[in-house]
C-alpha positions as CSV (number, residue, x, y, z in Angstrom):
1,M,0.1,-0.3,0.2
2,T,0.9,3.5,-1.1
3,T,0.7,6.2,1.1
4,Q,-1.5,7.8,-1.4
5,S,-3.8,4.9,-1.5
6,S,-4.4,5.2,2.3
7,P,-7.2,6.2,3.6
8,I,-8.0,9.4,6.0
9,I,-8.8,9.4,9.2
10,T,-12.0,11.4,9.6
11,E,-13.0,10.6,13.4
12,M,-11.4,10.1,16.4
13,K,-13.6,9.9,19.7
14,V,-12.5,9.7,23.9
15,I,-14.5,8.5,25.7
16,P,-13.9,7.9,29.6
17,V,-15.3,5.0,30.7
18,A,-15.9,3.0,34.8
19,G,-17.4,0.9,36.4
20,H,-17.6,-2.1,39.6
21,D,-13.9,-3.8,39.9
22,S,-13.2,-5.9,42.7
23,M,-10.9,-4.4,45.1
24,L,-7.4,-6.6,44.2
25,L,-3.8,-5.8,46.0
26,N,-1.2,-5.4,43.7
27,I,2.5,-5.1,44.3
28,G,1.2,-1.1,44.2
29,G,-1.6,-1.7,47.1
30,A,-5.4,-2.5,46.6
31,H,-7.0,-0.3,44.1
32,N,-10.7,0.9,44.6
33,A,-13.2,-1.2,43.8
34,W,-14.5,0.6,40.0
35,F,-12.1,1.1,37.6
36,T,-11.8,3.8,34.4
37,R,-10.5,3.8,31.6
38,N,-10.5,6.0,29.0
39,I,-11.0,4.7,24.9
40,V,-9.5,6.0,21.7
41,V,-12.0,5.4,18.6
42,L,-10.6,6.7,15.3
43,T,-12.8,6.4,11.9
44,D,-11.2,6.3,8.9
45,N,-13.3,7.6,5.3
46,A,-13.1,3.6,4.1
47,G,-15.8,3.0,7.3
48,H,-12.7,1.6,9.6
49,T,-13.0,1.8,13.3
50,G,-9.6,1.8,15.4
51,V,-10.3,1.2,19.3
52,G,-7.2,1.4,21.7
53,E,-7.6,2.3,25.5
54,A,-5.3,3.8,28.5
55,P,-5.5,4.5,32.2
56,G,-8.5,7.3,33.3
57,G,-7.9,10.2,34.5
58,E,-8.1,14.0,33.1
59,V,-4.5,14.3,32.1
60,I,-4.5,11.3,30.0
61,Y,-7.9,12.4,28.8
62,Q,-7.6,15.9,27.8
63,T,-3.9,14.7,26.1
64,L,-6.1,12.9,24.8
65,L,-8.6,15.7,22.7
66,A,-5.7,18.0,23.1
67,A,-4.7,15.6,20.0
68,I,-7.5,15.6,18.2
69,P,-6.3,18.4,15.2
70,Q,-3.2,16.2,14.8
71,V,-4.8,13.3,14.3
72,V,-8.1,13.5,12.8
73,G,-7.0,14.4,8.4
74,Q,-4.1,12.3,9.1
75,E,-3.6,9.6,6.1
76,V,-4.0,5.9,8.8
77,A,-0.5,4.7,6.7
78,R,1.2,7.5,7.9
79,L,1.1,6.3,11.8
80,N,4.4,6.8,13.3
81,R,4.6,10.4,12.1
82,V,1.3,10.5,13.5
83,V,2.4,9.3,17.3
84,Q,5.7,11.7,16.6
85,Q,4.3,14.8,16.6
86,V,1.6,14.2,19.0
87,H,4.2,12.3,21.4
88,K,6.4,15.4,20.6
89,G,3.8,17.8,21.7
90,N,3.0,16.1,25.1
91,Q,6.8,16.8,25.9
92,A,7.3,20.6,24.8
93,A,4.0,20.7,26.6
94,D,5.4,18.7,29.2
95,F,8.5,20.9,30.3
96,D,5.9,23.7,32.1
97,T,4.3,21.4,34.4
98,F,6.9,18.5,34.7
99,G,7.1,17.4,38.5
100,K,4.2,20.2,39.2
101,G,1.6,17.0,39.0
102,A,1.2,13.0,39.9
103,W,3.0,11.2,37.1
104,T,2.0,13.6,34.7
105,F,4.9,12.6,32.1
106,E,4.1,9.2,32.5
107,L,-0.1,10.0,31.8
108,K,0.9,12.0,28.4
109,V,2.6,9.0,27.6
110,N,0.0,6.5,28.1
111,A,-2.4,8.8,26.3
112,V,-0.1,7.9,23.1
113,A,-0.3,4.7,23.8
114,A,-3.6,4.7,24.0
115,L,-3.6,7.1,20.1
116,E,-1.0,4.1,19.2
117,A,-2.6,1.0,19.7
118,A,-5.9,2.5,18.2
119,L,-3.7,3.3,14.6
120,L,-2.2,-0.3,14.7
121,D,-6.2,-1.6,14.8
122,L,-6.9,0.5,12.2
123,L,-3.8,-0.2,10.1
124,G,-4.3,-3.7,10.6
125,Q,-7.6,-4.3,9.5
126,V,-6.5,-1.9,6.2
127,L,-4.1,-4.1,5.6
128,N,-6.2,-7.1,6.1
């Protein structure tokens, strides 16, 4: 597939979800009896849908919302470029706030990973 024949991303949705979960004990301690996630849903002009997910929370949600203008209109086949642009934008924005919030940089990396998973899902469908 050449990039000229690559479908174009026409929509990006970020959907926060929450639900009940059992309390589990892990190396970090016990977590609450609910879960939160941010779901990324990408659609292209060929009718494919790609999905990715990241932990819940406002930092990840806002980071994904801020990425929408960088993602919509891009070719699916150029997923590496899209991921790099969003990641670099997060790094630049994070220099002002790094260390001021709880794991700010790590949370933004999680947001980019959710976007990358959705892009890879989309590309897999395009390539059949």
